Every structure is written in C-alpha cells, then in structure tokens.
LUMPA-195812 format. One record per residue (C-alpha): residue in three letters; x, y, z. Coordinates in nm, 4 decimals, padded with zeros to 6 digits, always signed. Each point is the difference from the previous one (the first is absolute). Last residue first. Example, Ala and Ser with C-alpha at 12.3 -4.5 7.8 and 13.67 -1.06 7.14 Angstrom:
<pt r="ser" c1="+01.3670" c2="-00.1060" c3="+00.7140"/>
<pt r="ala" c1="-00.1370" c2="-00.3440" c3="+00.0660"/>
This chain:
<pt r="unk" c1="+17.3766" c2="-09.6633" c3="+12.4244"/>
<pt r="unk" c1="-00.0455" c2="-00.1447" c3="-00.3462"/>
<pt r="unk" c1="+00.2273" c2="-00.2947" c3="-00.0742"/>
<pt r="unk" c1="+00.2298" c2="+00.0371" c3="-00.2961"/>
<pt r="unk" c1="+00.0628" c2="-00.3290" c3="-00.1772"/>
<pt r="unk" c1="+00.3691" c2="-00.0773" c3="-00.0148"/>
<pt r="unk" c1="+00.1563" c2="+00.0009" c3="-00.3443"/>
<pt r="unk" c1="+00.1116" c2="-00.2498" c3="-00.2609"/>
<pt r="unk" c1="-00.1317" c2="-00.3314" c3="+00.1337"/>
<pt r="unk" c1="+00.0521" c2="-00.2725" c3="-00.2577"/>
<pt r="unk" c1="-00.2816" c2="-00.1625" c3="-00.1889"/>
<pt r="unk" c1="-00.1830" c2="-00.3200" c3="-00.0832"/>
<pt r="unk" c1="+00.0105" c2="-00.2122" c3="+00.3120"/>
<pt r="unk" c1="-00.3692" c2="+00.0601" c3="+00.0719"/>
<pt r="unk" c1="+00.0397" c2="+00.0469" c3="+00.3743"/>
<pt r="unk" c1="-00.1333" c2="+00.3540" c3="+00.0242"/>
<pt r="unk" c1="-00.1667" c2="-00.0494" c3="+00.3373"/>
<pt r="unk" c1="+00.0601" c2="-00.3488" c3="+00.1361"/>
<pt r="unk" c1="-00.2791" c2="-00.2540" c3="-00.0491"/>
<pt r="unk" c1="+00.1829" c2="-00.1781" c3="-00.2828"/>
<pt r="unk" c1="+00.2813" c2="-00.0649" c3="+00.2482"/>
<pt r="unk" c1="-00.2212" c2="-00.2336" c3="+00.2067"/>
<pt r="unk" c1="-00.0410" c2="+00.1380" c3="+00.3525"/>
<pt r="unk" c1="+00.2299" c2="-00.0379" c3="+00.2979"/>
<pt r="unk" c1="-00.0725" c2="+00.1901" c3="+00.3208"/>
<pt r="unk" c1="+00.2681" c2="+00.2475" c3="+00.1086"/>
<pt r="unk" c1="-00.0598" c2="+00.2362" c3="-00.2903"/>
<pt r="unk" c1="-00.3536" c2="+00.0680" c3="+00.1180"/>
<pt r="unk" c1="+00.1444" c2="+00.1508" c3="+00.3162"/>
<pt r="unk" c1="+00.1570" c2="+00.2805" c3="-00.2040"/>
<pt r="unk" c1="-00.0140" c2="-00.0538" c3="-00.3757"/>
<pt r="unk" c1="+00.3106" c2="+00.1911" c3="-00.1095"/>
<pt r="unk" c1="+00.0612" c2="+00.0420" c3="-00.3731"/>
<pt r="unk" c1="-00.1550" c2="+00.3437" c3="-00.0441"/>
<pt r="unk" c1="+00.0924" c2="-00.0261" c3="-00.2736"/>
<pt r="unk" c1="-00.0572" c2="-00.2935" c3="-00.2290"/>
<pt r="unk" c1="+00.0247" c2="-00.3786" c3="+00.0304"/>
<pt r="unk" c1="-00.1298" c2="-00.0041" c3="+00.3552"/>
<pt r="unk" c1="+00.2059" c2="-00.1538" c3="+00.2759"/>
<pt r="unk" c1="+00.0114" c2="-00.3253" c3="+00.1924"/>
<pt r="unk" c1="+00.1800" c2="-00.0647" c3="+00.3262"/>
<pt r="unk" c1="+00.2672" c2="-00.2110" c3="+00.1654"/>
<pt r="unk" c1="+00.2483" c2="+00.0503" c3="+00.2816"/>
<pt r="unk" c1="+00.3142" c2="-00.1932" c3="+00.0851"/>
<pt r="unk" c1="+00.1817" c2="+00.0476" c3="+00.3295"/>
<pt r="unk" c1="+00.0806" c2="+00.2880" c3="+00.2313"/>
<pt r="unk" c1="-00.1773" c2="+00.2958" c3="+00.1553"/>
<pt r="unk" c1="+00.1332" c2="+00.2811" c3="+00.2209"/>
<pt r="unk" c1="+00.0774" c2="+00.2467" c3="-00.2787"/>
<pt r="unk" c1="-00.3626" c2="+00.0802" c3="-00.0789"/>
<pt r="unk" c1="-00.0580" c2="+00.0361" c3="-00.3764"/>
<pt r="unk" c1="-00.1135" c2="+00.3524" c3="-00.0784"/>
<pt r="unk" c1="+00.2074" c2="+00.0399" c3="-00.3172"/>
<pt r="unk" c1="-00.0963" c2="-00.3357" c3="-00.1438"/>
<pt r="unk" c1="-00.2009" c2="-00.2963" c3="+00.1247"/>
<pt r="unk" c1="-00.2373" c2="+00.0463" c3="+00.2935"/>
<pt r="unk" c1="-00.0350" c2="-00.2884" c3="+00.2433"/>
<pt r="unk" c1="-00.3299" c2="-00.1688" c3="+00.0888"/>
<pt r="unk" c1="-00.1062" c2="-00.0598" c3="+00.3571"/>
<pt r="unk" c1="+00.0265" c2="-00.2347" c3="+00.2956"/>
<pt r="unk" c1="+00.2942" c2="-00.2012" c3="-00.1230"/>
<pt r="unk" c1="-00.1827" c2="-00.3218" c3="-00.0852"/>
<pt r="unk" c1="+00.1911" c2="-00.1732" c3="-00.2749"/>
<pt r="unk" c1="-00.2222" c2="-00.0346" c3="-00.3035"/>
<pt r="unk" c1="-00.1619" c2="-00.2959" c3="-00.1695"/>
<pt r="unk" c1="-00.2573" c2="+00.1711" c3="-00.2215"/>
<pt r="unk" c1="+00.0382" c2="-00.2691" c3="-00.2694"/>
<pt r="unk" c1="+00.1557" c2="+00.2569" c3="-00.2348"/>
<pt r="unk" c1="+00.2290" c2="+00.1129" c3="+00.2828"/>
<pt r="unk" c1="+00.1115" c2="-00.3599" c3="+00.0546"/>
<pt r="unk" c1="+00.0832" c2="-00.0295" c3="-00.3694"/>
<pt r="unk" c1="+00.1897" c2="+00.3278" c3="+00.0167"/>
<pt r="unk" c1="+00.2079" c2="-00.1392" c3="+00.2839"/>
<pt r="unk" c1="+00.0531" c2="-00.0075" c3="+00.3761"/>
<pt r="unk" c1="-00.2411" c2="+00.2874" c3="+00.0676"/>
<pt r="unk" c1="+00.0063" c2="+00.3435" c3="+00.1576"/>
<pt r="unk" c1="-00.2620" c2="+00.2406" c3="-00.1269"/>
<pt r="unk" c1="+00.0162" c2="+00.3038" c3="-00.2251"/>
<pt r="unk" c1="-00.1665" c2="+00.3419" c3="-00.0155"/>
<pt r="unk" c1="+00.1110" c2="+00.2190" c3="-00.2866"/>
<pt r="unk" c1="-00.1752" c2="+00.3199" c3="+00.1001"/>
<pt r="unk" c1="-00.3164" c2="+00.1837" c3="-00.1013"/>
<pt r="unk" c1="+00.0202" c2="+00.3787" c3="+00.0513"/>
<pt r="unk" c1="+00.1960" c2="+00.0674" c3="-00.3221"/>
<pt r="unk" c1="+00.0813" c2="+00.3635" c3="-00.0670"/>
<pt r="unk" c1="+00.2567" c2="+00.0210" c3="+00.2827"/>
<pt r="unk" c1="+00.2510" c2="-00.1753" c3="-00.2218"/>
<pt r="unk" c1="+00.2636" c2="-00.2268" c3="+00.1512"/>
<pt r="unk" c1="-00.1972" c2="-00.3239" c3="-00.0336"/>
<pt r="unk" c1="-00.0847" c2="+00.0868" c3="-00.3599"/>
<pt r="unk" c1="+00.3663" c2="+00.0572" c3="-00.0760"/>
<pt r="unk" c1="+00.0934" c2="-00.3362" c3="+00.1535"/>
<pt r="unk" c1="-00.2629" c2="-00.1916" c3="-00.1956"/>
<pt r="unk" c1="+00.1146" c2="+00.1585" c3="-00.3259"/>
<pt r="unk" c1="+00.3571" c2="-00.0776" c3="+00.1047"/>
<pt r="unk" c1="-00.0781" c2="-00.3710" c3="+00.0355"/>
<pt r="unk" c1="-00.2043" c2="-00.0060" c3="-00.3232"/>
<pt r="unk" c1="+00.3214" c2="+00.0528" c3="-00.1898"/>
<pt r="unk" c1="+00.0956" c2="-00.3666" c3="+00.0200"/>
<pt r="unk" c1="-00.3489" c2="-00.1025" c3="-00.1141"/>
<pt r="unk" c1="+00.0189" c2="+00.2258" c3="-00.3081"/>
<pt r="unk" c1="+00.3605" c2="-00.0791" c3="-00.0949"/>
<pt r="unk" c1="-00.0844" c2="-00.2353" c3="-00.2876"/>
<pt r="unk" c1="-00.2460" c2="+00.2414" c3="-00.1582"/>
<pt r="unk" c1="+00.2257" c2="+00.3015" c3="+00.0355"/>
<pt r="unk" c1="+00.2762" c2="-00.2012" c3="-00.1672"/>
<pt r="unk" c1="+00.3014" c2="-00.1058" c3="+00.2092"/>
<pt r="unk" c1="+00.0226" c2="-00.3427" c3="-00.1659"/>
<pt r="unk" c1="-00.2637" c2="-00.0701" c3="-00.2639"/>
<pt r="unk" c1="-00.1895" c2="-00.2766" c3="+00.1760"/>
<pt r="unk" c1="-00.3353" c2="+00.1192" c3="-00.1376"/>
<pt r="unk" c1="-00.1535" c2="-00.0184" c3="+00.3441"/>
<pt r="unk" c1="-00.3786" c2="+00.0213" c3="+00.0272"/>
<pt r="unk" c1="-00.0910" c2="+00.3549" c3="+00.0854"/>
<pt r="unk" c1="-00.0065" c2="+00.1212" c3="+00.3615"/>
<pt r="unk" c1="-00.3309" c2="+00.0875" c3="+00.1620"/>
<pt r="unk" c1="+00.0380" c2="-00.2465" c3="+00.2855"/>
<pt r="unk" c1="+00.3666" c2="-00.0980" c3="+00.0501"/>
<pt r="unk" c1="+00.1095" c2="-00.2729" c3="-00.2335"/>
<pt r="unk" c1="+00.2602" c2="-00.0726" c3="+00.1194"/>
<pt r="unk" c1="+00.0891" c2="-00.0815" c3="+00.3580"/>
<pt r="unk" c1="-00.0418" c2="+00.1346" c3="+00.3526"/>
<pt r="unk" c1="-00.3004" c2="-00.2195" c3="+00.0789"/>
<pt r="unk" c1="-00.2462" c2="+00.2756" c3="-00.0845"/>
<pt r="unk" c1="+00.1961" c2="+00.2339" c3="+00.2295"/>
<pt r="unk" c1="+00.2817" c2="-00.1908" c3="+00.1745"/>
<pt r="unk" c1="+00.1374" c2="+00.2133" c3="+00.2806"/>
<pt r="unk" c1="+00.3191" c2="-00.0913" c3="+00.1841"/>
<pt r="unk" c1="+00.0702" c2="+00.1254" c3="+00.3529"/>
<pt r="unk" c1="+00.3423" c2="-00.0137" c3="+00.1629"/>
<pt r="unk" c1="+00.1292" c2="-00.0565" c3="-00.3479"/>
<pt r="unk" c1="+00.1365" c2="-00.3094" c3="-00.1731"/>
<pt r="unk" c1="-00.3081" c2="-00.1769" c3="-00.1313"/>
<pt r="unk" c1="+00.0678" c2="-00.1651" c3="-00.3363"/>
<pt r="unk" c1="-00.0034" c2="+00.0454" c3="-00.3748"/>
<pt r="unk" c1="+00.1263" c2="+00.3591" c3="-00.0334"/>
<pt r="unk" c1="-00.1284" c2="+00.1716" c3="-00.3149"/>
<pt r="unk" c1="+00.0671" c2="-00.0041" c3="-00.3751"/>
<pt r="unk" c1="-00.1220" c2="-00.3568" c3="-00.0483"/>
<pt r="unk" c1="-00.0090" c2="-00.2137" c3="+00.3144"/>
<pt r="unk" c1="-00.2347" c2="+00.2366" c3="+00.1853"/>
<pt r="unk" c1="-00.1687" c2="+00.2753" c3="-00.2010"/>
<pt r="unk" c1="-00.2035" c2="+00.1993" c3="+00.2558"/>
<pt r="unk" c1="+00.1855" c2="-00.0334" c3="+00.3301"/>
<pt r="unk" c1="-00.0055" c2="+00.2869" c3="+00.2511"/>
<pt r="unk" c1="+00.2817" c2="-00.0138" c3="+00.2535"/>
<pt r="unk" c1="+00.0180" c2="+00.1532" c3="+00.3473"/>
<pt r="unk" c1="+00.3304" c2="+00.0297" c3="+00.1830"/>
<pt r="unk" c1="+00.0066" c2="+00.1289" c3="+00.3578"/>
<pt r="unk" c1="+00.3128" c2="+00.0660" c3="+00.2066"/>
<pt r="unk" c1="+00.1927" c2="+00.0072" c3="-00.3247"/>
<pt r="unk" c1="+00.2140" c2="-00.2358" c3="-00.2120"/>
<pt r="unk" c1="-00.0640" c2="-00.2983" c3="+00.2292"/>
<pt r="unk" c1="-00.3390" c2="-00.0793" c3="-00.1523"/>
<pt r="unk" c1="+00.1477" c2="-00.0727" c3="-00.3409"/>
<pt r="unk" c1="+00.0781" c2="+00.1646" c3="-00.3339"/>
<pt r="unk" c1="+00.2120" c2="-00.2345" c3="-00.2094"/>
<pt r="unk" c1="+00.3653" c2="-00.0937" c3="+00.0226"/>
<pt r="unk" c1="+00.1473" c2="-00.0565" c3="-00.3473"/>
<pt r="unk" c1="+00.2128" c2="-00.3087" c3="-00.0634"/>
<pt r="unk" c1="-00.1558" c2="-00.1575" c3="+00.3080"/>
<pt r="unk" c1="-00.0574" c2="-00.3390" c3="-00.1565"/>
<pt r="unk" c1="-00.1805" c2="+00.1445" c3="-00.3027"/>
<pt r="unk" c1="-00.3582" c2="-00.1050" c3="+00.0761"/>
<pt r="unk" c1="-00.0931" c2="+00.3603" c3="+00.0688"/>
<pt r="unk" c1="+00.1625" c2="+00.3337" c3="-00.0802"/>
<pt r="unk" c1="+00.1109" c2="-00.0708" c3="-00.3582"/>
<pt r="unk" c1="-00.3423" c2="+00.0717" c3="-00.1569"/>
<pt r="unk" c1="-00.2726" c2="+00.0681" c3="+00.2645"/>
<pt r="unk" c1="-00.0193" c2="+00.3763" c3="+00.0335"/>
<pt r="unk" c1="-00.1819" c2="+00.1282" c3="+00.3081"/>
<pt r="unk" c1="-00.3802" c2="+00.0159" c3="-00.0497"/>
<pt r="unk" c1="-00.0289" c2="+00.3325" c3="+00.1821"/>
<pt r="unk" c1="+00.2429" c2="-00.0268" c3="+00.2904"/>
<pt r="unk" c1="-00.0698" c2="+00.2219" c3="+00.3014"/>
<pt r="unk" c1="+00.2902" c2="+00.0738" c3="+00.2314"/>
<pt r="unk" c1="-00.0612" c2="+00.1305" c3="+00.3507"/>
<pt r="unk" c1="+00.1981" c2="+00.1209" c3="+00.2994"/>
<pt r="unk" c1="+00.3426" c2="-00.0005" c3="-00.1648"/>
<pt r="unk" c1="+00.2607" c2="-00.1216" c3="+00.2473"/>
<pt r="unk" c1="+00.2721" c2="+00.1934" c3="+00.1769"/>
<pt r="unk" c1="+00.2458" c2="-00.1051" c3="+00.2716"/>
<pt r="unk" c1="+00.0645" c2="-00.3438" c3="-00.1474"/>
<pt r="unk" c1="+00.3595" c2="+00.0716" c3="-00.0978"/>
<pt r="unk" c1="-00.1143" c2="+00.3221" c3="-00.1734"/>
<pt r="unk" c1="+00.1419" c2="-00.1288" c3="-00.3284"/>
<pt r="unk" c1="-00.1713" c2="-00.3381" c3="+00.0406"/>
<pt r="unk" c1="-00.3448" c2="+00.1316" c3="+00.0938"/>
<pt r="unk" c1="+00.0110" c2="+00.2593" c3="-00.2771"/>
<pt r="unk" c1="+00.1320" c2="-00.2606" c3="-00.2436"/>
<pt r="unk" c1="-00.2792" c2="-00.2460" c3="+00.0668"/>
<pt r="unk" c1="-00.2691" c2="+00.2649" c3="-00.0448"/>
<pt r="unk" c1="+00.1560" c2="+00.1262" c3="-00.3211"/>
<pt r="unk" c1="+00.0263" c2="-00.3502" c3="-00.1448"/>
<pt r="unk" c1="-00.3615" c2="-00.0666" c3="+00.0895"/>
<pt r="unk" c1="-00.1096" c2="+00.3213" c3="-00.1703"/>
<pt r="unk" c1="+00.1997" c2="-00.1166" c3="-00.3040"/>
<pt r="unk" c1="-00.2265" c2="-00.3045" c3="-00.0196"/>
<pt r="unk" c1="-00.3079" c2="+00.2192" c3="+00.0030"/>
<pt r="unk" c1="+00.1533" c2="+00.2248" c3="-00.2650"/>
<pt r="unk" c1="+00.0410" c2="-00.3112" c3="-00.2157"/>
<pt r="unk" c1="-00.3784" c2="-00.0416" c3="+00.0227"/>
<pt r="unk" c1="-00.1478" c2="+00.3034" c3="+00.1783"/>
<pt r="unk" c1="+00.1573" c2="+00.1621" c3="+00.3037"/>
<pt r="unk" c1="-00.1352" c2="+00.1875" c3="+00.3016"/>
<pt r="unk" c1="+00.2453" c2="+00.1182" c3="+00.2661"/>
<pt r="unk" c1="-00.1383" c2="+00.1576" c3="+00.3201"/>
<pt r="unk" c1="+00.1608" c2="+00.2581" c3="+00.2295"/>
<pt r="unk" c1="-00.1752" c2="+00.1423" c3="+00.3073"/>
<pt r="unk" c1="+00.2214" c2="-00.1649" c3="+00.2636"/>
<pt r="unk" c1="+00.3003" c2="+00.0624" c3="-00.2260"/>
<pt r="unk" c1="-00.0534" c2="+00.3737" c3="+00.0514"/>
<pt r="unk" c1="+00.1911" c2="+00.2021" c3="-00.2593"/>
<pt r="unk" c1="+00.1970" c2="+00.2630" c3="+00.1923"/>
<pt r="unk" c1="+00.3682" c2="-00.0253" c3="-00.0796"/>
<pt r="unk" c1="+00.1024" c2="-00.3425" c3="+00.1284"/>
<pt r="unk" c1="-00.2971" c2="-00.1614" c3="-00.1709"/>
<pt r="unk" c1="+00.1070" c2="+00.1706" c3="-00.3224"/>
<pt r="unk" c1="+00.3523" c2="-00.1428" c3="+00.0312"/>
<pt r="unk" c1="-00.1505" c2="-00.3456" c3="+00.0515"/>
<pt r="unk" c1="-00.2142" c2="+00.0592" c3="-00.3083"/>
<pt r="unk" c1="+00.3065" c2="+00.0751" c3="-00.2128"/>
<pt r="unk" c1="+00.1754" c2="-00.3198" c3="+00.1095"/>
<pt r="unk" c1="-00.3142" c2="-00.2050" c3="-00.0634"/>
<pt r="unk" c1="-00.0218" c2="+00.1499" c3="-00.3501"/>
<pt r="unk" c1="+00.3557" c2="-00.1126" c3="-00.0685"/>
<pt r="unk" c1="-00.0770" c2="-00.3486" c3="+00.1316"/>
<pt r="unk" c1="-00.3077" c2="-00.0269" c3="-00.2291"/>
<pt r="unk" c1="+00.1687" c2="+00.1480" c3="-00.3080"/>
<pt r="unk" c1="+00.2393" c2="-00.2927" c3="-00.0383"/>
<pt r="unk" c1="-00.2536" c2="-00.2830" c3="+00.0223"/>
<pt r="unk" c1="-00.2497" c2="+00.2039" c3="-00.2023"/>
<pt r="unk" c1="+00.2654" c2="+00.0519" c3="-00.2684"/>
<pt r="unk" c1="+00.0681" c2="-00.3703" c3="-00.0384"/>
<pt r="unk" c1="-00.3733" c2="-00.0695" c3="-00.0133"/>
<pt r="unk" c1="-00.0466" c2="+00.2645" c3="-00.2715"/>
<pt r="unk" c1="+00.3050" c2="-00.0725" c3="-00.2151"/>
<pt r="unk" c1="+00.0969" c2="-00.3622" c3="-00.0564"/>
<pt r="unk" c1="-00.3181" c2="-00.1758" c3="+00.1005"/>
<pt r="unk" c1="-00.2662" c2="+00.2518" c3="-00.1016"/>
<pt r="unk" c1="+00.1788" c2="+00.1190" c3="-00.3158"/>
<pt r="unk" c1="-00.0252" c2="+00.3728" c3="-00.0386"/>
<pt r="unk" c1="-00.1797" c2="+00.2443" c3="+00.2254"/>
<pt r="unk" c1="-00.0345" c2="+00.0200" c3="+00.3782"/>
<pt r="unk" c1="+00.3302" c2="+00.1896" c3="+00.0208"/>
<pt r="unk" c1="-00.1155" c2="+00.2751" c3="-00.2355"/>
<pt r="unk" c1="-00.3347" c2="+00.0182" c3="+00.1780"/>
<pt r="unk" c1="+00.1388" c2="+00.0286" c3="+00.3529"/>
<pt r="unk" c1="-00.2393" c2="+00.2780" c3="+00.0967"/>
<pt r="unk" c1="-00.0455" c2="-00.0466" c3="+00.3740"/>
<pt r="unk" c1="-00.3388" c2="+00.1403" c3="+00.0914"/>
<pt r="unk" c1="-00.0457" c2="+00.2124" c3="+00.3130"/>
<pt r="unk" c1="-00.3509" c2="+00.0485" c3="+00.1371"/>
<pt r="unk" c1="-00.0526" c2="+00.1954" c3="+00.3230"/>
<pt r="unk" c1="-00.3083" c2="-00.1148" c3="+00.1883"/>
<pt r="unk" c1="-00.2743" c2="+00.1446" c3="+00.2200"/>
<pt r="unk" c1="-00.1948" c2="+00.2252" c3="-00.2341"/>
<pt r="unk" c1="-00.1310" c2="-00.2708" c3="-00.2301"/>
<pt r="unk" c1="-00.1247" c2="+00.0515" c3="-00.3554"/>
<pt r="unk" c1="+00.3626" c2="+00.0368" c3="-00.1087"/>
<pt r="unk" c1="+00.0554" c2="-00.3593" c3="+00.1048"/>
<pt r="unk" c1="-00.2532" c2="-00.1283" c3="-00.2529"/>
<pt r="unk" c1="+00.1278" c2="+00.2251" c3="-00.2772"/>
<pt r="unk" c1="+00.3529" c2="-00.1273" c3="+00.0583"/>
<pt r="unk" c1="-00.1029" c2="-00.3661" c3="-00.0239"/>
<pt r="unk" c1="-00.1995" c2="+00.0570" c3="-00.3204"/>
<pt r="unk" c1="+00.2768" c2="+00.2088" c3="-00.1579"/>
<pt r="unk" c1="+00.2631" c2="-00.2522" c3="+00.1055"/>
<pt r="unk" c1="-00.1943" c2="-00.2909" c3="-00.1492"/>
<pt r="unk" c1="-00.0805" c2="+00.1814" c3="-00.3235"/>
<pt r="unk" c1="+00.3597" c2="+00.0408" c3="-00.1091"/>
<pt r="unk" c1="+00.1728" c2="+00.3374" c3="-00.0293"/>
<pt r="unk" c1="+00.2076" c2="-00.0362" c3="+00.3162"/>
<pt r="unk" c1="+00.1892" c2="-00.3022" c3="-00.1418"/>
<pt r="unk" c1="-00.0752" c2="-00.3697" c3="-00.0520"/>
<pt r="unk" c1="+00.1818" c2="-00.2779" c3="-00.1841"/>
<pt r="unk" c1="+00.0183" c2="-00.2118" c3="+00.3194"/>
<pt r="unk" c1="-00.1844" c2="+00.1289" c3="+00.3058"/>
<pt r="unk" c1="-00.0584" c2="+00.3168" c3="+00.1971"/>
<pt r="unk" c1="+00.1297" c2="+00.0742" c3="+00.3498"/>
<pt r="unk" c1="-00.2242" c2="+00.2241" c3="+00.2116"/>
<pt r="unk" c1="+00.1384" c2="+00.1702" c3="+00.3110"/>
<pt r="unk" c1="-00.2786" c2="+00.0943" c3="+00.2391"/>
<pt r="unk" c1="+00.0410" c2="+00.2626" c3="+00.2721"/>
<pt r="unk" c1="-00.2279" c2="+00.0464" c3="+00.2997"/>
<pt r="unk" c1="-00.0391" c2="+00.3612" c3="+00.1065"/>
<pt r="unk" c1="+00.1995" c2="+00.2138" c3="+00.2432"/>
<pt r="unk" c1="+00.2839" c2="+00.0208" c3="-00.2519"/>
<pt r="unk" c1="-00.2128" c2="+00.2081" c3="-00.2339"/>
<pt r="unk" c1="+00.1736" c2="+00.0023" c3="-00.3379"/>
<pt r="unk" c1="-00.1363" c2="+00.2810" c3="-00.2182"/>
<pt r="unk" c1="+00.2492" c2="+00.2547" c3="+00.1306"/>
<pt r="unk" c1="+00.2854" c2="-00.2186" c3="-00.1228"/>
<pt r="unk" c1="+00.2764" c2="-00.0118" c3="+00.2626"/>
<pt r="unk" c1="-00.0052" c2="-00.3800" c3="+00.0210"/>
<pt r="unk" c1="+00.0260" c2="-00.0166" c3="-00.3775"/>
<pt r="unk" c1="+00.2944" c2="+00.2396" c3="-00.0011"/>
<pt r="unk" c1="+00.1879" c2="-00.2202" c3="+00.2460"/>
<pt r="unk" c1="-00.0947" c2="-00.3120" c3="-00.1972"/>
<pt r="unk" c1="+00.2190" c2="+00.1130" c3="-00.2864"/>
<pt r="unk" c1="+00.1579" c2="-00.3410" c3="-00.0575"/>
<pt r="unk" c1="-00.2919" c2="-00.1435" c3="-00.1954"/>
<pt r="unk" c1="-00.0283" c2="+00.3166" c3="-00.2055"/>
<pt r="unk" c1="-00.3080" c2="+00.2051" c3="+00.0741"/>
<pt r="unk" c1="-00.3287" c2="+00.0665" c3="-00.1791"/>
<pt r="unk" c1="-00.2864" c2="+00.2186" c3="+00.1222"/>
<pt r="unk" c1="-00.3618" c2="-00.0697" c3="-00.0906"/>
<pt r="unk" c1="-00.3206" c2="+00.1627" c3="-00.1162"/>
<pt r="unk" c1="-00.0752" c2="-00.1718" c3="-00.3302"/>
<pt r="unk" c1="-00.1616" c2="-00.2800" c3="+00.1995"/>
<pt r="unk" c1="-00.2786" c2="+00.2423" c3="+00.0892"/>
<pt r="unk" c1="-00.0832" c2="+00.1825" c3="+00.3272"/>
<pt r="unk" c1="+00.2633" c2="-00.0840" c3="+00.0654"/>
<pt r="unk" c1="+00.3042" c2="-00.0589" c3="+00.2222"/>
<pt r="unk" c1="+00.1788" c2="-00.2816" c3="-00.1788"/>
<pt r="unk" c1="+00.3651" c2="-00.0347" c3="+00.1019"/>
<pt r="unk" c1="+00.2005" c2="-00.1742" c3="-00.2715"/>
<pt r="unk" c1="+00.3309" c2="-00.1565" c3="+00.1045"/>
<pt r="unk" c1="+00.2368" c2="-00.0807" c3="-00.2842"/>
<pt r="unk" c1="+00.1998" c2="-00.2969" c3="-00.1257"/>
<pt r="unk" c1="+00.2478" c2="+00.0863" c3="-00.2766"/>
<pt r="unk" c1="+00.2741" c2="+00.0010" c3="+00.2663"/>
<pt r="unk" c1="-00.0049" c2="-00.3805" c3="-00.0028"/>
<pt r="unk" c1="+00.1908" c2="-00.0036" c3="-00.3293"/>
<pt r="unk" c1="-00.0106" c2="-00.3588" c3="-00.1216"/>
<pt r="unk" c1="+00.3315" c2="-00.1761" c3="-00.0599"/>
<pt r="unk" c1="-00.1393" c2="-00.3258" c3="+00.1360"/>
<pt r="unk" c1="+00.2051" c2="-00.2030" c3="+00.2418"/>
<pt r="unk" c1="+00.0318" c2="-00.3738" c3="-00.0474"/>
<pt r="unk" c1="-00.2192" c2="-00.2393" c3="+00.1949"/>
<pt r="unk" c1="-00.2694" c2="+00.2350" c3="-00.1166"/>
<pt r="unk" c1="-00.3197" c2="-00.1975" c3="+00.0225"/>
<pt r="unk" c1="+00.0980" c2="-00.2466" c3="-00.2725"/>
<pt r="unk" c1="+00.3447" c2="+00.0554" c3="-00.1455"/>
<pt r="unk" c1="+00.1865" c2="+00.2986" c3="-00.1346"/>
<pt r="unk" c1="+00.2798" c2="-00.1319" c3="-00.2196"/>
<pt r="unk" c1="-00.2179" c2="+00.0756" c3="-00.3003"/>
<pt r="unk" c1="+00.0704" c2="+00.3711" c3="+00.0380"/>
<pt r="unk" c1="-00.1921" c2="+00.2105" c3="-00.2474"/>
<pt r="unk" c1="-00.3393" c2="-00.1633" c3="+00.0418"/>
<pt r="unk" c1="-00.2092" c2="+00.1717" c3="-00.2633"/>
<pt r="unk" c1="-00.2772" c2="+00.2168" c3="+00.1366"/>
<pt r="unk" c1="-00.3491" c2="-00.1402" c3="+00.0242"/>
<pt r="unk" c1="-00.3054" c2="+00.1914" c3="-00.1137"/>
C-alpha cells in the first residue's frame, strides 16, 4: 500500500521538494445520469473543461477533493457523484489526484498536497478569469483533500492579492496527522480560507481534525469514534474497519446532497458535547442544517445525533440527546456498504 521512500532527505511535510509529477492530476466532470458518464481533462487544460457542453456555467459548481490513498474508483467518489447527479442545479468536478495521494502519508501524500494545492489555485484563478463564476464555486474535501482545500483557498486569496476569495469550503473530517499540534509545520484548514468554512467532524483526534477551526463546526454524535453503526475498531491502520468513523463524514455529506432524503441533519448550538447531552444549548432561535444546505450566515459549534444506517439524518429528533442504543441501526457490528434507496 505504501511506496518506498526514495529520497530520505525529504523531511516531514515536505520541507524538501518532492519529485512528484503534478501533471498526473486530472479534472473529472460528471454529467450523468451515471458515474460512468464523465469527461476527463488534464489539470492544465482548463480551457477545454470550460468549453465542455456538459458544464453549465449558470449553475453552482462543486469541486470535490478526495483523500489519502483514494482515486476515482473508490466508493466515496461514487457515492458523492451519485448524490450530486440527482440534482439539476450543480456541476460536479472531481480532482483525480490518486497517484499523488498514494505512497507514504508523511513523505509522499502530504508533500504532494502542499505542492498541488498552489498549482490548483493557479489553474482555478485562470478559470475564474475565463467564465467560471467564483460566486457560485464551492470546494468540498475529505480528509487530506479537506486540508488541500484550505491550501487552495489560501493561495487564491494570496495570489489575487486579496481580490478573490473562495465563497465556501466544506471540510469532511479534515485529516488530523501532521496538521495539528505540530507548531505550524503544516497549516490546517481554517475559517480564513474562504468566506464560509463548514467542517464536519466524525473521527476527531484519530484520523480527523481534533478542534474547531471553521466558521461553523459540526460534531455529529460528539464528532468522535465510534460513530453509530460503525464496527468496534480493530486498530489495523487504514483498514475498512478502522476508517469507518472517518468515512462517515462523506456518507453524511452525500445524504445531505441527495434529493432522495427529505429529513435533514438538524443541529443545535452548544458549548460542548456534554452540554448537548444535558440539553444545554445556546439559544439561536432555530436549529441549523448540517451539510450541503447549511446556511452560510452561522458560526460556532453545532451538535446532533444520527442514525447508524441510511438515512442517517434524524431531523428535529437528532437535536435532542438519546442513549446510543436507541439510535436506529446502532448495533456496532457492521460497516455501511451502500446507501438505502428511499422510495419516492
């Protein structure tokens, strides 16, 4: 799974340059009706992407950045893409950086993310100058992709000398290792990287971000392992079992995007998970929706509970704490393998 480290002079987080080929990164435009229906473009061929007949520049556009050891064939991208393809109001572009997200996490993937982020920002600035509407542009990133989204946002603001700023970045359990508690060695996703940054935490302190750094941070089920419905950890690093809670963030996101699920992830503002459990909430007038439909005028920490199987969202019920054993599907014996189809 891990490639040998060829250059031992490379240090943590890429203090030395990697020899990775950034041109292996590709844009994939999904236009449906299935995930097999897509067009692929080189990273530096944004002109052709903008001219693609399937890209409707009047619509909102989402750029999805996958995580470590992932590529377009993994389940997460299929689930995310299928959810967006159910909508008629959004273009979905996925950045395939699979070759760069491979190898050793420290010496390869993080190094490559730190180099690819600025290059991607440069390409996006060119696209904004040639028709892509930054006002309708949204970056969604999972794990290491969530951290790269922050890099992209920072670089766009920096390279445009403050003239351009991404409207929204959504981090799905942004990667924890090397980005926190490292004295600034790697800058993590934060609220300054876009006009609005929402973060969904599902595996805090293990694979996912341990603290609140967005404009709005959501902590479903406390934001930590085990998420309802996930199997007990076997502590085999990067196994499906061990990653279950970390992956739950993109399951939640996909459900929030899909039009098939009428019940939403309603959350309430609270100072902590313990306060939420004791029904001590901060009066804001109403609950806030986590996920795709999150309002961009909120800020702070929000808590909720979810089911252990799809549909995960519990609506208003999710804003009032119940014992985990009462949650649908919370038997901690299996991993989710496919979303449950909801009859229309």
